[in-house]
N, C-alpha and C positions, 0 to 999 in steps of 0.2 A: 507611890514613889518609884520611878524607874530605877533599874539596876545600874549602879555607877560603874559601868564598864570602862576599863583602861586598856588601851591597845598594847599588846606585847608584839613588837615588830623588830627588835634589834637584840643581838646576842649580849650586848653590854647591859641590857636591862636585867639580866639574870643576877649579876652581882649586886645590883641595887635591890632586887627583890629579896635576896638573902639578907642584906643589911636591914631592909625594911621589916622583915619578918621577926627581927629581934625586938621591934617596937610594937608591932601589932600583926595579927594574922594576915596572910596574903593567900588568896585563892587564884589558881590558874585554871581557866576553862579552855580546853582544846576542842575546837569546833570545826567540823567539815561543812562548808556552806552548801554542799550538794547532797548531803545525806539527810534523809527524813528522820532517822533516829536521833541524829545530832540536833536537828531543829527542835524535836520534841524535848530533848534534854535541856536545851537552852531555854525554851519556853517555861519548862518546869522550874528551872533555877530562878528565872525572873519572877515567877509567881510566888516562890518560896522566900525570896529575899526579904520582903518586909517583916516576915515572922521568924527569920533566921535567928538562932540563939548564938550569934556571933557578935563580938564587940562592934560597936558602931563605927569605929575607925578601921575596920577590916577593908582591905583593898581587893578588888576583883578584876583580874586581868583576863583579857580575851585574846586567844591565839587562833588566827585564821590558818588552818592547816594547809589549805591549798596554796596560799600565798607565801607561807613561811614554814614549809615542811622541814628544812634543815634546822630551824630554831626549835621545832618540836622534838627532834632527835636530841638536841642539846639539852632541853629541859629533862628528857628521860635520863640522860647520862648524868646530869648535875645532881638529880635527886634520887637516882637509883631505882626508878619506877619504869617498867616496860611501857612503851608507847601504846595507847589505845585511842580510839576516837568514836564518840566523844569521851572526854575524860576530865575529871575535876581533881586537882591536887590542892591540899591545904598545907601551906608552908608556915611553920612557926618555929622560932628559935633556930633558924637556918636549916631545918630539916623538914621532910615531908611527913606530916603527922596523920594524914588521911588521904586516900585516893580511891576513886571509884570510876566506873565507866558505864556507858550506855544508860539504860533506864534505871540502873542501880544507884545513880547519883542522887544523894539526898543532903541538903544543907543541914538538916537536923543531926545527921550522923557526923558531919564535919564538926558541928558545934559540940557534940558529945565527945568526939576525939580530942578536941581542944581542951575541954574541961577535964579530961582524964590525964592530961600530960603531967 
């Protein structure tokens, strides 16, 4: 099963993501399309997705940092998490419950953080 990526392209989507996170977990993956580490992290996420211990209705947003850099800064400000690339944020109940960057990104840890809330 391919990862169900949703494009994060507009600032208005952040308010919707916060609302959505009260219904089910929302993940945001910040990706630099020219970075080999970011490509490796994205590939790892796609391989881990089928076995992820996350609710089936979890949403996974993809943010292209080269095209939407100001939006990435807005994400960092909205959730109080310093920008890194690549980076994964788990939003649940309107707040960031897990974040990791580079090759430290693991969906299993995101699932564990969700279970611990």
